C-alpha positions, 0 to 999 in steps of 0.5 A: 470658525472660532476654536475654544481650547483648553491647550498650553501656550505654544513658545510663540503665544503671547499673554497679557495679565492686566497690563504685564506681559508674561514671558511665553517661556516662562508661562509654557514651562509652568503649564507644561509641569502642571497642566493637562490639555482637555479639548471641548466642543461648543456650538458657533454661538457658545464660542462667540460668547465665550471669546467676547467674555474673555476679551472684555475681561482681557484674559485668554479664552483658557484663563477664562475657561480654567477660572470658570471651571474652577469656580463651579467645581468650588460651588458644587463642593461647597453646596454638597457640603452645605446639604450634608451638613443640613442632612446630618443635622435633621436626620432624626427628624427625617427618620420619624418623618419617613 
């Protein structure tokens, strides 16, 4: 069964960033000081898709999920900011129409 986990790396994990190999100890200390562990449960189909996407991009599952979550949160914040700007700009019009 494929495992999708956002756990920090262990000292025995090996990470690749592009063609550059990163020291597991340096990576581990950075993750421990600034990361929390989250556990998610997904279907076998989703897990397989995540694993395939990570492999095709040459990143770990954790890196793929982290960047995906960060991108989603940024898009949501950007949308909310734009929606609030439109609502504020058209507040008088909405008041007259109600």
